[in-house]
Backbone as CSV, one residue per row, in Angstrom:
resi,resn,N_x,N_y,N_z,CA_x,CA_y,CA_z,C_x,C_y,C_z
1,MET,42.256,-14.693,-28.977,41.047,-14.719,-28.714,40.467,-13.704,-28.143
2,LEU,39.099,-13.415,-28.312,38.311,-12.622,-27.980,38.080,-12.872,-26.344
3,ARG,38.984,-12.400,-25.518,38.946,-12.614,-24.301,37.815,-12.112,-23.296
4,ARG,36.942,-13.210,-22.671,35.816,-12.353,-21.769,34.799,-12.022,-22.490
5,TYR,34.434,-12.158,-23.810,33.302,-12.217,-24.544,32.491,-13.415,-24.847
6,THR,31.856,-13.659,-23.846,31.046,-15.076,-23.831,29.587,-14.751,-23.214
7,ARG,28.914,-13.744,-23.423,27.814,-13.391,-22.790,26.920,-14.075,-23.825
8,PRO,25.736,-14.878,-22.648,24.897,-15.575,-23.544,23.748,-15.163,-24.188
9,ILE,23.012,-15.840,-24.737,21.775,-15.415,-25.565,20.993,-14.417,-24.548
10,THR,20.479,-13.384,-25.136,20.192,-12.106,-24.204,18.875,-12.367,-23.514
11,THR,17.932,-13.022,-24.252,16.652,-13.455,-23.692,15.948,-14.591,-23.641
12,PRO,15.216,-15.045,-22.572,14.646,-16.396,-22.570,14.004,-17.043,-23.958
13,ALA,13.434,-15.597,-24.440,12.454,-16.565,-26.016,13.758,-16.731,-26.743
14,ALA,14.559,-15.822,-27.013,15.977,-16.422,-27.860,16.535,-17.660,-27.740
15,ALA,16.617,-17.701,-26.177,17.179,-19.235,-25.711,16.230,-20.413,-26.066
16,ARG,15.053,-20.194,-25.796,14.455,-21.276,-26.271,13.756,-21.536,-27.917
17,ALA,14.311,-20.316,-28.739,14.133,-20.634,-29.854,15.543,-21.379,-30.557
18,VAL,16.452,-20.815,-29.975,17.517,-21.747,-30.315,17.432,-23.211,-29.892
19,ARG,17.035,-23.426,-28.691,17.134,-25.022,-28.229,16.062,-25.692,-28.880
20,ASP,14.950,-25.030,-29.096,13.697,-26.052,-29.362,13.709,-26.098,-31.323
21,TYR,14.680,-25.398,-31.911,14.768,-25.416,-33.534,14.885,-26.580,-33.730
22,ASN,14.283,-27.583,-34.637,14.503,-29.035,-35.225,14.631,-29.058,-36.519
23,ARG,14.937,-27.881,-37.526,15.213,-28.262,-38.750,16.878,-28.315,-38.965
24,PRO,17.530,-29.270,-39.736,18.783,-29.010,-39.906,18.984,-27.390,-40.268
25,PHE,19.878,-26.905,-39.860,20.486,-25.457,-39.654,22.015,-25.234,-39.781
26,VAL,22.027,-24.416,-41.303,23.537,-24.092,-41.572,23.665,-22.552,-41.860
27,SER,24.814,-22.170,-41.312,24.788,-20.556,-41.734,25.978,-20.419,-42.367
28,LEU,26.473,-19.485,-43.144,27.565,-19.442,-43.863,28.133,-17.562,-43.739
29,LEU,29.519,-17.757,-43.887,30.395,-16.402,-43.679,31.450,-16.898,-44.308
30,SER,31.731,-15.694,-45.355,32.885,-15.457,-46.090,33.138,-14.194,-46.747
31,ASP,34.395,-14.402,-47.168,34.802,-12.869,-48.053,34.696,-13.089,-49.548
32,PHE,33.481,-13.824,-49.941,33.330,-14.419,-51.425,32.679,-12.923,-52.338
33,GLY,32.039,-12.123,-51.338,31.219,-11.101,-52.171,29.837,-11.430,-52.597
34,ALA,29.277,-10.979,-53.389,27.996,-11.097,-53.926,27.871,-11.228,-55.898
35,ARG,29.316,-10.527,-56.136,29.334,-10.682,-57.407,29.477,-12.096,-58.247
36,ASP,30.431,-12.872,-57.693,30.683,-14.287,-57.843,29.859,-15.222,-57.403
37,PRO,29.765,-16.255,-58.165,28.833,-17.408,-57.531,29.447,-18.540,-56.565
38,SER,30.414,-17.888,-55.733,31.005,-18.577,-55.130,29.872,-19.043,-53.613
39,ALA,29.455,-18.224,-53.124,28.432,-18.102,-51.904,26.993,-18.933,-52.504
40,ALA,26.754,-18.593,-53.514,25.425,-19.525,-53.749,25.916,-20.851,-54.128
41,ILE,27.212,-21.136,-54.857,27.514,-22.466,-54.734,27.479,-23.266,-53.397
42,CYS,28.054,-22.770,-52.451,28.342,-23.239,-51.187,26.905,-23.584,-50.865
43,LYS,25.942,-22.627,-50.948,24.737,-22.826,-50.383,23.953,-24.055,-51.186
44,ALA,24.114,-24.178,-52.321,23.774,-25.140,-53.036,23.996,-26.695,-52.944
45,VAL,25.439,-26.534,-52.471,25.986,-27.896,-52.145,25.526,-28.492,-50.656
46,VAL,25.260,-27.173,-49.947,24.458,-27.436,-48.708,23.088,-28.331,-48.804
47,LEU,22.273,-27.571,-49.727,21.050,-27.977,-49.951,20.617,-29.497,-50.806
48,SER,21.868,-29.585,-51.602,21.959,-30.893,-52.440,22.086,-32.172,-51.371
49,ILE,23.102,-32.072,-50.223,22.906,-32.765,-49.252,22.057,-32.839,-48.343
50,ALA,21.346,-31.649,-48.046,20.336,-31.757,-46.504,18.952,-30.641,-47.500
51,PRO,18.289,-31.302,-48.118,17.519,-30.271,-48.885,16.475,-29.876,-48.016
52,ASP,16.257,-30.678,-46.926,15.319,-29.421,-45.810,15.986,-28.765,-44.930
53,ALA,17.088,-28.506,-45.000,18.060,-27.380,-44.187,17.945,-26.026,-44.411
54,LEU,17.429,-25.387,-43.444,17.346,-23.834,-43.303,19.162,-23.371,-43.704
55,VAL,19.543,-22.371,-44.624,20.906,-21.935,-44.680,20.750,-20.409,-44.668
56,VAL,21.292,-19.943,-43.884,21.311,-18.635,-43.360,22.554,-18.052,-43.730
57,ASP,22.874,-16.668,-44.584,23.804,-16.194,-44.756,24.400,-15.026,-43.800
58,ILE,25.103,-15.335,-43.090,25.579,-14.201,-41.847,26.191,-13.025,-42.746
59,SER,27.074,-13.358,-43.753,27.833,-12.283,-44.307,28.813,-13.077,-45.578
60,HIS,28.711,-12.128,-46.491,29.708,-12.574,-47.477,30.409,-11.428,-48.057
61,GLU,30.528,-10.606,-47.123,31.185,-9.190,-47.583,32.427,-9.031,-46.169
62,VAL,32.964,-10.194,-45.828,34.174,-10.023,-45.114,35.071,-9.016,-46.044
63,GLU,35.681,-8.356,-45.317,36.991,-7.757,-45.918,37.783,-8.724,-46.662
64,LYS,38.492,-8.554,-47.547,39.285,-9.721,-48.594,40.266,-10.101,-47.607
65,PHE,40.580,-11.492,-47.462,41.572,-12.071,-46.706,41.906,-11.659,-45.351
66,GLN,40.710,-10.949,-44.710,41.253,-10.538,-43.277,40.322,-11.319,-42.450
67,VAL,40.908,-12.375,-41.903,40.542,-13.587,-41.383,39.784,-12.887,-40.266
68,ARG,40.752,-11.811,-39.269,40.215,-11.590,-38.049,38.881,-10.845,-38.154
69,ASP,38.687,-10.054,-39.506,37.337,-9.580,-39.650,36.386,-10.862,-39.539
70,GLY,36.669,-11.709,-40.156,35.502,-13.013,-40.149,35.407,-13.533,-39.115
71,ALA,36.445,-13.503,-38.033,36.263,-14.095,-36.753,35.570,-13.392,-35.867
72,LEU,35.631,-11.937,-35.866,34.772,-11.122,-35.031,33.307,-11.221,-35.369
73,LEU,33.011,-11.393,-37.205,31.726,-11.410,-37.351,30.873,-12.400,-37.033
74,LEU,31.846,-13.391,-36.957,31.259,-14.870,-36.677,30.931,-15.004,-35.233
75,TRP,31.897,-14.357,-34.446,31.605,-14.310,-33.100,30.521,-13.228,-32.381
76,CYS,30.109,-12.478,-33.170,28.770,-11.642,-33.186,27.765,-12.226,-33.327
77,ALA,27.618,-13.185,-34.495,26.195,-13.770,-34.974,26.032,-15.183,-34.332
78,VAL,26.823,-15.802,-33.918,26.564,-17.604,-33.619,25.856,-17.423,-32.564
79,PRO,25.839,-16.606,-31.284,24.834,-16.570,-30.118,23.319,-16.651,-30.530
80,TYR,23.446,-15.869,-31.483,21.825,-15.470,-32.113,21.172,-16.860,-33.056
81,MET,22.100,-17.852,-33.364,21.461,-18.805,-34.517,21.145,-19.887,-33.685
82,PRO,20.277,-20.533,-34.515,19.727,-22.080,-33.838,21.135,-22.734,-33.745
83,ILE,20.845,-23.769,-32.993,22.146,-24.857,-33.085,22.343,-25.539,-34.182
84,GLY,23.544,-25.645,-34.756,23.560,-26.342,-36.086,24.977,-26.110,-36.562
85,ALA,25.056,-26.083,-37.857,26.774,-26.299,-38.182,26.853,-24.632,-39.065
86,HIS,28.000,-24.080,-38.469,28.399,-22.485,-38.955,29.757,-22.822,-39.728
87,VAL,29.411,-22.342,-41.273,30.560,-22.280,-41.807,31.699,-21.024,-41.805
88,ALA,32.487,-20.685,-41.820,33.397,-19.296,-42.004,34.756,-20.039,-42.809
89,VAL,34.686,-19.230,-44.089,35.611,-19.426,-45.050,36.131,-17.720,-45.193
90,VAL,37.381,-17.593,-44.674,38.065,-16.395,-45.106,39.424,-17.225,-44.951
91,ASP,40.020,-17.193,-46.319,40.963,-18.644,-46.396,41.962,-18.323,-47.204
92,PRO,43.296,-17.093,-46.752,44.202,-16.789,-47.797,44.899,-18.368,-48.031
93,GLY,44.947,-18.988,-46.892,46.058,-19.937,-47.052,45.527,-21.397,-47.969
94,VAL,44.158,-21.359,-48.430,43.754,-22.185,-49.246,44.588,-22.946,-49.916
95,GLY,44.445,-24.659,-49.538,45.258,-25.481,-50.417,46.639,-25.342,-50.166
96,THR,47.138,-24.977,-48.934,48.581,-25.044,-48.559,48.144,-26.033,-47.489
97,GLU,49.254,-26.129,-46.429,49.285,-26.983,-45.433,48.285,-26.784,-44.360
98,ARG,47.597,-25.791,-44.370,46.787,-25.413,-43.396,45.788,-26.420,-43.506
99,LEU,45.173,-26.813,-42.376,44.360,-27.827,-41.940,42.743,-27.485,-42.294
100,PRO,41.835,-28.354,-42.919,40.290,-27.961,-42.817,39.963,-28.592,-41.566
101,ILE,39.145,-28.159,-40.660,38.795,-28.555,-39.560,37.165,-28.463,-39.190
102,ALA,36.654,-29.151,-38.329,35.559,-29.070,-37.556,35.473,-28.967,-35.996
103,ILE,34.934,-28.114,-35.456,34.760,-27.701,-34.065,33.526,-28.010,-33.604
104,GLU,33.457,-29.014,-32.665,32.148,-29.000,-32.009,32.380,-28.354,-30.370
105,THR,31.019,-27.530,-30.424,31.408,-26.619,-28.996,30.393,-27.052,-28.128
106,ALA,30.459,-26.654,-26.604,29.770,-26.931,-25.546,28.170,-26.770,-25.729
107,ARG,27.934,-25.617,-26.593,26.248,-25.514,-26.690,25.945,-26.633,-27.960
108,GLY,26.769,-27.139,-28.367,26.480,-28.260,-29.714,26.542,-28.005,-31.108
109,ASP,26.865,-26.770,-31.095,26.928,-26.308,-32.411,28.427,-26.878,-33.132
110,ILE,28.171,-26.870,-34.411,29.601,-27.362,-35.166,30.176,-25.937,-35.953
111,LEU,31.470,-25.929,-35.796,32.084,-24.780,-36.599,33.218,-25.290,-37.407
112,VAL,32.875,-25.087,-38.905,33.491,-25.329,-40.090,34.289,-24.601,-40.807
113,GLY,35.779,-24.874,-41.130,36.515,-23.823,-41.582,38.045,-24.103,-41.649
114,PRO,38.793,-23.222,-42.067,39.777,-23.478,-42.133,40.624,-23.218,-40.804
115,ASP,41.884,-23.983,-40.498,42.683,-23.741,-39.457,43.505,-22.551,-39.281
116,ASN,43.010,-21.326,-39.163,43.614,-20.291,-39.361,43.121,-19.186,-38.275
117,GLY,42.444,-19.630,-37.220,41.915,-18.831,-36.197,40.708,-18.360,-36.082
118,ILE,40.032,-18.568,-37.427,38.731,-17.690,-37.786,37.477,-18.477,-36.813
119,LEU,37.624,-19.297,-36.547,36.601,-20.339,-35.773,36.761,-19.880,-34.122
120,GLY,37.991,-19.750,-33.837,38.315,-19.621,-32.276,37.684,-18.913,-31.126
121,PRO,37.250,-17.609,-31.515,36.308,-16.752,-30.812,35.119,-17.030,-30.838
122,ALA,34.402,-17.743,-31.736,33.062,-18.199,-31.863,32.995,-19.466,-30.888
123,ALA,33.949,-20.284,-31.198,33.871,-21.413,-30.402,33.649,-21.241,-28.813
124,GLU,34.688,-20.203,-28.489,34.862,-19.788,-26.926,33.360,-19.017,-26.704
125,ARG,32.958,-18.353,-27.381,31.552,-17.481,-27.076,30.372,-18.836,-26.898
126,LEU,30.366,-19.807,-27.706,29.285,-20.941,-27.607,30.018,-21.772,-26.415
127,GLY,30.576,-21.502,-25.557,31.150,-22.409,-24.249,32.312,-22.995,-24.280
128,GLY,33.020,-23.162,-25.499,34.041,-23.621,-25.287,34.322,-25.016,-26.331
129,ILE,35.714,-25.516,-26.672,35.674,-26.459,-27.523,35.512,-27.378,-26.929
130,GLU,34.810,-28.627,-27.410,34.546,-29.814,-26.918,35.386,-30.839,-27.671
131,TRP,35.362,-30.792,-28.986,36.328,-31.818,-29.856,36.552,-30.968,-31.113
132,ALA,37.549,-31.363,-31.487,38.024,-30.653,-32.980,38.571,-31.866,-33.752
133,HIS,38.506,-31.752,-34.938,38.735,-33.046,-36.058,38.741,-32.346,-37.335
134,VAL,40.083,-33.116,-37.987,40.535,-32.672,-39.021,39.414,-32.986,-40.246
135,LEU,39.167,-32.666,-41.291,38.392,-33.317,-42.375,39.181,-34.115,-43.339
136,GLU,38.702,-35.221,-43.272,39.569,-36.270,-43.984,38.856,-36.939,-44.606
137,ASN,37.693,-37.356,-44.035,36.716,-38.593,-44.672,36.260,-38.119,-46.011
138,PRO,36.699,-39.224,-46.932,35.974,-38.395,-48.213,34.472,-38.775,-48.640
139,GLU,33.911,-39.545,-47.711,32.701,-39.738,-47.753,31.725,-38.516,-47.423
140,TYR,32.396,-37.503,-46.673,31.769,-36.397,-46.580,32.385,-35.074,-47.051
141,ARG,32.664,-35.336,-48.260,33.130,-34.298,-49.240,32.736,-34.367,-50.776
142,LEU,33.101,-33.394,-51.481,33.032,-33.560,-52.939,33.792,-34.564,-53.622
143,PRO,33.431,-35.302,-54.734,34.557,-36.061,-55.085,35.725,-35.770,-55.618
144,VAL,35.701,-34.393,-56.140,36.890,-33.883,-56.545,37.336,-32.746,-55.894
145,ILE,38.403,-32.464,-55.217,38.937,-31.433,-54.245,39.697,-30.466,-55.101
146,SER,39.455,-29.489,-55.386,40.136,-28.247,-56.183,41.325,-27.763,-54.849
147,SER,42.184,-27.316,-55.247,43.140,-26.506,-54.283,42.779,-25.387,-54.216
148,SER,41.824,-24.691,-54.683,41.464,-23.120,-54.353,39.919,-22.691,-53.860
149,PHE,39.234,-23.802,-53.690,37.993,-23.557,-53.253,37.414,-24.823,-52.334
150,HIS,37.857,-24.867,-51.092,37.580,-25.804,-50.366,35.966,-25.269,-49.529
151,GLY,35.691,-24.182,-49.733,34.234,-23.946,-49.020,33.523,-25.018,-49.834
152,ARG,33.307,-24.904,-51.340,32.390,-25.960,-52.149,32.725,-27.208,-51.581
153,ASP,34.167,-27.628,-51.456,34.412,-29.310,-51.598,34.726,-29.861,-50.447
154,LEU,34.946,-29.025,-49.466,35.234,-29.605,-48.116,34.269,-29.061,-47.027
155,PHE,34.342,-27.666,-46.957,33.366,-27.052,-45.799,32.084,-27.272,-45.759
156,ALA,31.186,-26.839,-46.880,29.837,-26.983,-47.319,29.754,-28.456,-47.008
157,PRO,29.840,-29.398,-47.661,29.353,-30.812,-47.422,29.609,-31.471,-46.016
158,ALA,30.743,-30.969,-45.583,30.920,-31.520,-43.918,29.799,-31.181,-43.179
159,ALA,29.616,-29.567,-43.445,28.684,-28.988,-42.503,27.317,-29.681,-42.684
160,ALA,26.838,-29.699,-44.030,25.571,-30.101,-44.327,25.369,-31.479,-43.839
161,HIS,26.425,-32.584,-43.761,26.384,-33.780,-43.237,26.201,-33.751,-41.594
162,MET,26.876,-32.852,-41.093,27.010,-32.968,-39.521,25.631,-32.238,-39.115
163,ALA,24.853,-31.196,-39.899,23.418,-30.581,-39.517,22.798,-31.732,-39.555
164,LEU,22.805,-32.848,-40.497,21.876,-33.837,-40.535,22.092,-34.986,-39.637
165,GLY,23.253,-34.750,-38.950,23.445,-35.536,-37.550,24.634,-36.425,-37.860
166,VAL,25.379,-36.232,-38.735,26.713,-37.039,-38.860,27.423,-36.525,-37.622
167,PRO,28.164,-37.541,-36.602,28.988,-37.455,-35.664,30.233,-36.688,-36.257
168,ILE,30.779,-35.718,-35.364,31.887,-35.017,-35.730,33.176,-35.887,-36.062
169,HIS,33.241,-37.096,-35.151,34.229,-38.034,-35.097,34.410,-38.840,-36.366
170,VAL,33.369,-38.516,-37.231,33.166,-39.434,-38.512,34.051,-39.087,-39.500
171,LEU,34.437,-37.443,-39.580,34.850,-36.754,-40.385,36.287,-36.989,-40.562
172,GLY,36.999,-37.361,-39.604,38.333,-37.625,-39.357,38.831,-37.582,-38.223
173,PRO,40.861,-37.529,-38.403,41.227,-37.470,-37.029,41.024,-36.295,-35.963
174,GLY,40.997,-36.711,-34.593,40.783,-35.351,-33.627,42.214,-34.784,-33.693
175,ILE,41.980,-33.392,-33.200,43.189,-32.641,-33.027,43.113,-32.114,-31.730
176,ASP,44.100,-31.998,-31.183,44.152,-31.352,-29.757,43.797,-29.601,-29.757
177,ALA,42.903,-29.195,-29.017,42.457,-27.992,-29.116,43.421,-26.890,-28.864
178,ALA,44.543,-27.400,-28.198,45.682,-26.355,-28.007,46.348,-26.205,-29.250
179,GLU,46.631,-26.946,-30.234,47.369,-26.937,-31.378,46.677,-26.348,-32.196
180,LEU,45.532,-25.813,-32.212,44.569,-25.117,-33.360,45.382,-23.507,-33.302
181,VAL,45.439,-22.959,-34.680,45.742,-21.620,-34.501,44.842,-20.715,-34.055
182,GLN,45.522,-19.739,-33.267,44.671,-19.054,-32.641,45.240,-17.336,-32.917
183,LEU,44.443,-16.481,-33.214,44.480,-14.979,-33.854,45.063,-14.352,-32.489
184,GLU,45.875,-13.284,-33.194,46.438,-12.369,-32.293,45.289,-10.884,-32.195
185,TRP,45.154,-10.542,-31.050,44.206,-9.199,-30.968,44.899,-8.241,-30.128
186,PRO,45.003,-7.129,-30.324,45.439,-6.062,-29.747,45.184,-6.163,-27.983
187,VAL,45.791,-5.667,-27.328,45.480,-5.966,-25.879,45.653,-4.375,-25.412
188,PRO,44.502,-3.744,-24.720,44.581,-2.575,-24.210,45.486,-2.428,-23.235
189,GLU,45.849,-1.136,-22.855,46.712,-0.783,-21.751,46.023,0.519,-21.129
190,ILE,46.344,0.546,-19.787,46.167,1.621,-18.998,47.216,2.524,-18.763
191,ARG,47.620,3.651,-18.894,49.040,4.289,-18.565,48.568,5.834,-18.214
192,ASP,48.817,6.195,-16.755,48.515,7.391,-16.375,46.938,8.288,-16.682
193,SER,46.053,7.418,-15.996,44.609,7.454,-16.476,44.188,7.632,-17.721
194,GLU,44.762,7.082,-18.858,44.517,6.954,-20.250,44.397,5.761,-20.458
195,PHE,43.237,5.483,-21.464,42.877,4.149,-21.920,43.622,3.725,-23.524
196,LEU,44.467,3.039,-23.350,45.413,2.814,-24.627,44.870,1.725,-25.622
197,THR,44.166,1.721,-26.657,43.566,0.849,-27.364,44.154,0.921,-29.005
198,ALA,43.107,0.100,-29.663,43.236,0.202,-31.004,42.355,-0.110,-31.955
199,VAL,42.109,0.316,-32.870,40.769,-0.112,-33.823,40.900,-1.632,-34.307
200,ILE,39.988,-2.317,-33.932,39.788,-3.855,-34.568,38.803,-3.922,-35.741
201,TYR,38.035,-3.218,-35.876,37.086,-3.373,-36.712,36.291,-1.870,-37.210
202,VAL,35.923,-1.383,-38.285,34.871,-0.821,-38.952,34.158,-1.339,-39.384
203,ASP,32.866,-0.895,-38.963,31.464,-1.390,-39.615,31.253,-0.418,-40.947
204,THR,29.768,-0.514,-41.359,29.652,0.059,-42.539,29.169,1.089,-42.450
205,PHE,28.594,1.641,-41.084,28.263,3.071,-40.669,29.608,3.917,-40.585
206,GLY,30.696,3.217,-40.428,31.837,4.008,-39.824,32.187,3.889,-38.527
207,ASN,31.429,3.202,-38.019,31.313,3.180,-36.490,32.800,2.138,-36.116
208,VAL,33.323,2.427,-35.155,34.855,1.963,-34.838,34.474,1.081,-33.498
209,LYS,34.955,-0.401,-33.655,35.212,-1.085,-32.700,36.713,-1.080,-32.017
210,LEU,36.788,-0.978,-30.973,38.138,-0.789,-30.045,38.265,-1.860,-29.524
211,ALA,39.568,-2.402,-29.188,39.919,-3.229,-28.398,39.575,-3.249,-27.021
212,GLY,39.140,-4.027,-26.065,38.603,-3.817,-24.674,37.065,-3.675,-24.747
213,GLU,36.589,-3.672,-23.371,35.505,-3.744,-22.812,35.416,-2.227,-22.257
214,PRO,33.921,-1.574,-22.239,33.644,-0.556,-21.476,34.501,-0.428,-20.038
215,SER,33.989,-1.381,-19.494,34.787,-1.588,-18.073,36.035,-1.431,-18.100
216,ASP,36.898,-1.901,-19.092,38.202,-1.587,-19.121,38.688,-0.130,-19.232
217,MET,38.061,0.514,-20.387,37.960,2.059,-20.384,37.793,2.868,-18.682
218,LEU,36.559,2.324,-18.373,36.207,3.286,-17.038,37.166,2.972,-15.923
219,ALA,37.869,1.655,-16.059,38.702,1.369,-15.138,40.132,2.180,-15.347
220,ALA,40.149,2.868,-16.249,41.465,3.611,-16.858,41.078,5.197,-16.391
221,VAL,39.952,5.396,-16.710,39.671,7.049,-16.843,38.881,7.524,-15.575
222,GLY,38.152,6.305,-14.930,37.625,6.611,-13.583,36.062,6.849,-13.846
223,PRO,35.343,6.718,-13.132,33.645,7.091,-13.290,33.434,8.264,-14.182
224,VAL,32.669,8.063,-14.894,32.210,8.944,-16.014,30.469,8.856,-16.083
225,GLU,30.211,9.682,-16.093,28.455,9.857,-16.193,28.284,10.030,-17.597
226,TYR,26.861,9.598,-18.072,26.518,9.559,-19.624,26.514,11.451,-19.812
227,GLY,26.786,11.721,-20.862,26.855,13.123,-21.411,28.133,13.899,-21.081
228,GLN,29.072,13.279,-20.414,30.544,13.597,-19.850,31.032,13.623,-21.241
229,ALA,32.103,14.694,-21.500,33.054,14.592,-22.430,34.620,13.861,-22.004
230,LEU,35.021,13.144,-23.230,36.172,12.465,-22.987,37.154,13.056,-24.183
231,GLU,38.454,12.948,-24.027,39.268,13.385,-24.872,39.947,12.033,-25.549
232,VAL,39.796,12.279,-27.108,40.133,11.118,-27.767,41.663,11.646,-28.549
233,ARG,42.638,10.981,-28.559,43.881,11.107,-29.271,44.225,10.000,-30.058
234,LEU,44.883,10.252,-31.070,45.158,9.368,-32.302,46.784,9.369,-32.776
235,ASN,47.319,8.075,-32.311,48.557,7.739,-32.482,49.476,8.874,-31.809
236,GLY,49.133,9.230,-30.482,50.171,10.005,-29.953,50.117,11.456,-30.482
237,ARG,49.351,11.654,-31.197,49.238,13.370,-31.688,48.581,14.425,-30.943
238,GLY,48.220,13.695,-29.837,47.971,15.057,-28.864,46.171,15.020,-28.959
239,ALA,45.828,16.035,-28.668,44.036,15.886,-28.190,43.568,16.173,-29.653
240,LEU,42.663,15.331,-29.837,42.295,15.622,-31.011,40.829,15.986,-31.271
241,ALA,39.869,15.478,-30.547,38.502,15.693,-30.181,38.067,15.543,-29.092
242,ALA,36.790,15.976,-28.952,35.824,15.579,-27.534,34.614,14.389,-28.208
243,ALA,34.661,13.538,-27.275,33.761,12.546,-27.439,32.961,12.231,-26.151
244,PHE,31.656,12.112,-26.212,30.656,12.263,-25.063,30.707,10.644,-24.789
245,TRP,30.535,10.222,-23.606,30.289,9.123,-22.931,28.693,9.070,-22.969
246,ALA,28.019,8.127,-23.950,26.778,7.939,-23.965,26.322,6.566,-24.213
247,ASP,24.780,6.032,-23.961,24.430,4.822,-24.231,23.988,4.671,-25.598
248,THR,23.685,5.654,-26.649,23.248,5.386,-27.930,23.632,6.518,-28.607
249,PHE,23.500,6.823,-30.159,23.804,7.871,-30.942,22.856,9.061,-30.615
250,GLY,21.771,9.021,-30.416,20.838,9.794,-30.422,20.931,10.840,-29.150
251,ARG,21.670,10.463,-28.042,21.830,11.203,-27.040,22.855,12.438,-27.174
252,VAL,23.561,12.357,-28.400,24.450,13.400,-28.787,23.895,14.252,-29.912
253,PRO,24.220,15.424,-30.023,23.842,16.212,-31.201,24.181,15.472,-32.505
254,ILE,24.081,15.626,-33.680,24.328,15.179,-34.734,25.562,15.597,-35.264
255,GLY,26.340,14.676,-35.675,27.707,15.025,-35.848,28.774,15.335,-35.016
256,GLU,28.532,14.988,-33.595,29.140,14.865,-32.354,29.485,13.376,-32.430
257,LEU,30.913,13.411,-31.620,31.410,11.982,-31.732,30.776,11.178,-30.033
258,LEU,30.841,10.036,-30.091,30.546,9.551,-28.808,31.255,8.389,-28.952
259,VAL,31.422,7.994,-27.755,32.072,6.621,-27.065,30.831,5.893,-26.489
260,TYR,30.651,4.222,-26.822,29.506,3.694,-26.182,29.613,2.319,-26.390
261,GLU,29.139,1.580,-25.410,28.973,0.228,-25.412,27.817,-0.092,-26.621
262,ASP,28.648,-1.026,-27.717,27.954,-1.567,-28.423,26.753,-2.620,-28.017
263,SER,26.110,-2.800,-29.081,24.840,-4.074,-29.131,25.474,-5.468,-28.677
264,TYR,26.787,-5.673,-29.030,27.603,-6.933,-28.582,28.601,-6.742,-27.262
265,GLY,28.522,-5.520,-26.560,29.250,-5.411,-25.263,30.472,-4.782,-25.651
266,ARG,30.852,-4.309,-26.882,32.258,-3.914,-27.042,32.343,-2.644,-27.179
267,LEU,33.609,-2.025,-26.639,33.717,-0.403,-26.671,33.969,0.228,-28.195
268,CYS,32.990,1.102,-28.299,33.016,1.651,-29.638,33.076,3.265,-29.755
269,LEU,33.575,3.572,-30.657,33.751,5.069,-31.125,32.713,5.502,-32.383
270,ALA,32.053,6.529,-32.322,31.248,6.490,-33.370,31.046,8.285,-33.732
271,GLU,30.541,8.484,-34.691,29.702,9.827,-34.722,28.334,9.869,-34.890
272,ASN,27.504,10.604,-34.218,25.986,10.482,-34.933,25.756,10.951,-36.412
273,GLN,25.057,10.219,-36.863,24.709,9.997,-38.086,25.734,10.344,-39.287
274,GLY,26.954,9.826,-38.808,28.401,10.305,-39.467,29.078,8.851,-39.584
275,SER,30.280,9.202,-40.100,31.482,8.140,-39.793,32.596,8.573,-39.158
276,ALA,32.769,8.078,-37.756,34.175,8.431,-37.312,35.164,7.840,-37.777
277,ALA,35.037,7.027,-38.679,36.280,6.400,-39.203,36.681,7.468,-40.189
278,ALA,36.087,7.955,-41.108,35.902,8.899,-41.958,36.583,10.105,-41.660
279,ARG,35.918,10.399,-40.441,35.914,11.728,-39.828,37.607,11.811,-39.276
280,LEU,37.944,10.878,-38.895,39.318,10.562,-37.781,40.362,10.065,-38.631
281,GLY,39.880,9.355,-39.602,41.127,8.783,-40.522,41.690,7.628,-39.874
282,LEU,40.594,6.910,-39.436,40.666,5.620,-38.575,40.638,4.465,-39.588
283,GLU,41.485,3.410,-39.137,41.037,2.060,-39.845,41.537,1.078,-38.893
284,GLU,41.840,-0.295,-39.244,42.186,-1.283,-38.643,43.487,-1.106,-38.013
285,GLY,43.759,-1.286,-36.607,45.198,-1.262,-36.617,45.342,0.231,-35.789
286,SER,44.762,1.394,-36.220,45.234,2.706,-35.749,45.174,2.555,-34.257
287,ALA,46.143,3.198,-33.476,45.863,3.470,-32.195,44.931,4.572,-31.486
288,VAL,44.363,4.451,-30.909,43.616,5.511,-30.021,43.515,5.210,-28.719
289,SER,43.531,6.738,-28.004,43.667,6.855,-26.521,42.648,7.650,-26.142
290,ILE,41.607,6.988,-24.912,40.951,8.028,-24.441,41.077,8.077,-23.002
291,GLY,40.836,9.547,-22.834,40.885,9.968,-21.311,40.027,10.878,-20.924
292,ARG,39.986,11.533,-19.659,39.263,12.636,-19.293,39.507,14.067,-19.923
293,ALA,38.428,14.623,-20.441,38.819,16.199,-21.330,39.052,16.917,-20.176
């Protein structure tokens, strides 16, 4: 799970918008991409059941089969969504023994998807799991269930019905939250005043999300002022580059590296108007250490 990342919605206006929204709401996230019709079909299934629903696409460009990427993007998005049903489908185990599930959270949202860990971090961020149920009731699925497209046949119909107010317990038997699959995430370490971490996600700009919070890094390296240089090392290969501790990209010259807290409270490494991932040869799982220059 993404430990301690449970920040609430950031403004009173945003909180009111979520609380007062009264239209059926469904969001969709997947690794389907835009070339094939899979994402549109899921949306159409929702609308065929709940024609007044507002359906928002979080993303359909999750890296193929990368459940952890999907979990992170869902975690980023759900606090800013109206209370509703949120479907996440990154499902390399589709058609196997893995369970199709729905989770009701403390905020009142329903998360729908495979039991492969993709829903857990978002559930935690929405206040935790109140109930979890297996999707078994044939009344809330399509008449024919394929072995390879549960997004269409199971998850989208279930989400639509629950967005209309069908209670989660009607969908199928309950399951203990402790029995749900949980993802493993890199755990940062502090060693000899260095912060040892790993890449957990690279965004479309080439900005690199790292395991841990800014406070974790500062606990390792000590107090650092904005504009102060830090030393970034890769995989124990020695000093590689200087990166400035900054609050945003424009605080450093174009082409310079910076370490910063992103808009979701995560520790990140970036290049101003460039790709830190490409420049440093970083990808998910790459080891990174940060220390004083």
